[in-house]
N, C-alpha and C positions, 0 to 999 in steps of 0.2 A: 795500270792505275787509272782512276777516273779522270784525273788531271791530263794525263797523256791522250787519253781518248778524246778529251775536249780540244786539245790542240790539234790532234790529228784530223778531227772533223773540221776545225777552221781551215787547215791546209787543203782539205778536199774540196770545200767551198770556194776557196780562192782558185782552184782549178776547174771550177764549175762541175764538179762530180757530186750533184746534189744528193742523189740517193745513197751513195756510199757514206757522204757526210752525216746524213740523218742516221744511218745504221750505226756509225761510230759514236754519235751522241748517245743513242739509245744504249749501246754497250757500256758507256761511260756512267750511266746512272745505276747500273746494277750493283748492288751491294753497298752503295755509298751512303753515308749519313747525311751528307750535304745534298741530297737529291733536290730539294726545292731550289735552293739558290744557284747550283749548277745548272738545273734544267732551264732556269730564267735566262741565264748567261747564254745557253745554247739557243733559246729562242731568239735573243737579241741578235746573235750571229746570223741566224736565218733571216731575220727581218732586215739587216743591214745589206743583205745581198738581194732583197727584193723577193724572197721565196715566201710570200705570204700565206698561201695555202699549206705549204709545208711547215711553216712556224705553227700555225694554229693546229694542224694534225698533230704535230709533235708534242705540243703542250697538252692537248687533252688526252693523248696517250700516256705521256709521262706522269701526268697528274690525275690520273683516273680515280684514285681513291679520295680526291677532295671534292668538296661542292662545286658544282659547275659556276655559280655565281662568284665563288672565290677564284677559280681559274680565270674567269672573265675579267675580273677586277685586276689581277696580276698581268694579265695579257694587255690590258689597256695602258696600265703602268709602264710595262715594258716597251710598248709602242712609244709612248710619251718621251721616256728617257732615251731611246734610240734616236728619235727624231731631234730631241734637244741637243744631242751630243753630235749632231751633224754626220752621222754614220750612213744614212740612207741616200743613195744617189738621187738626184733631182727626178729621174724617170720613174722611181717607185714610190716617191713621197705620197702621192695621192692614194694609191693602193694600201700602202702600210697605214696611213691615217685613217682610211675607211674601216680597216680591221680594228683599229683602237676605238672608234667612234661606236662601231657595231657591237663589240665586246662590252665597252662601258655601259651602253644602253641596255644590253641584255642583263647586266649586273643590277642596273638601276630598276629593271622591271620586277626584280625580287626584293630589292631594298631602296625604295624610292626616296627615302629620307636620309640616305647615307652620304653625308657631305664629302667623305673621303673619295667615294666613287664619283661624285659630282665633279670633285676637283680633278680626277684623272681625265674624265671627259674633256673638261675645259683645257687641260694641259695638252692633250692630244691636239685639240683644235688649234690652240695657240702655236704649238710647236710646227704644225703643218702650214702655218700662215693664215689660218681661217680666223682672223681676228674678230670679226662680226659674229661668228658662230660662238666663239668663246664667251664673248660679253652676252649674248643671249642666253647662253647656258646658265650663266650666273644670275641673269636678270629673272630668269624663269624660276631659279632656286630661291631667289630672294622673295618671289611671290608665293612660292610653296612653303618656304620656311621662314616667314617674316621674323626679324629679331635674331636670326642666327648670326652670331659674331664672327664666326669662321668664315661663313659665305661672304659677309660684308667685307671683311679684311682681304679675302682672296680677289674679290671683284675690284677693290680699291687697288690692289697691287698690280693687277692686269691692266687697269686704266693708267697707272703710273708708268708701268713699262712701255705702253704703247703711246703715252703722251695724249690720251683722250680724256677730256672732261675733268681736269684736275680738281675743279671745285666739287663736283659730285664725288670724286675719290675721297677728297678731304672729309666730306660728309660722312661717307660711309665708315671710314676708319676710325673717326672721332666717336661715332655712335658705337662702334665696337669697343674702343678703348673704355668709354663710359660704362658699357654694359658688361664687360668681361675684364676687369683690371688685371685679373691673375695672369692674363696672356699678354701683358704689355710689351714683353720682350719682341713679340712678333708684330704687334700692331704699330709700336713706336718705329720699328724699322720701315713698315710700309709708309708711315707718315713722313719719315725722313726722306725717302726716295721720291715721294710726291713733291716735296718742298725743293729737293734738289733740281727736279725737272722745271720747277717754277723759278728757278734762280734764286731762291731764298736759302743761300748757303749756310749762314749761321745757324738758322732754324734746323736745317737739315742736319748739320754737323751735330747739333746738341741732342737732337732726337735719335739719331743712329748711334751716337755714342752712349746715351742712356740705354738703348736696347743691348749694346754690347756689354755694358757694366751688369745689367740684369741677367745676362747669359754667362757672366763669368768669363767672357773672353778678354777683358781688360780690367783695369782698375780705375776709380775716380782720379781726376786731378790731371 
């Protein structure tokens, strides 16, 4: 079964048997309906062991029927998630991040206004500790896509997480709230975290609670 092949590949990776692991992963994709999800999980396992070239080659072979830009986007997302999870040893973080940046930019060359891909690029940079690069990615996006509420919120959230320029972060997310009130559940959460970082605990609690209520995670009162 595909799942057995997956875990067989993981064990082979742990034993540094890279070629055999890749072959096991490839065999696990044959005939499975969960090809894409399972394939991405296999890519993440390769990334977590620093096998950057093998991860990219495997992804492109496994998803040969998909558009290249879609594969690039998913590769960048897989890199960001693997880095965020702390699965990549320090010695490999730079190389893995470089792969994520390169694939995200390749996808953006096809879809330059796609905020989802822009977010993946910034997430890779942030997860790799390249904070200035991530901020610059969103700054450029704000120049190219003025008034994009999603980008405003994402930049504000990044600034909140890193404790940088809370005043600007507040301006950005308040603009997003005003422009796109239907997405308040996300934007109020961001505003709450900015306020938390400023020590404005009552305001933070009120806005985060309001976001949870709108998301149906809790009830008022």
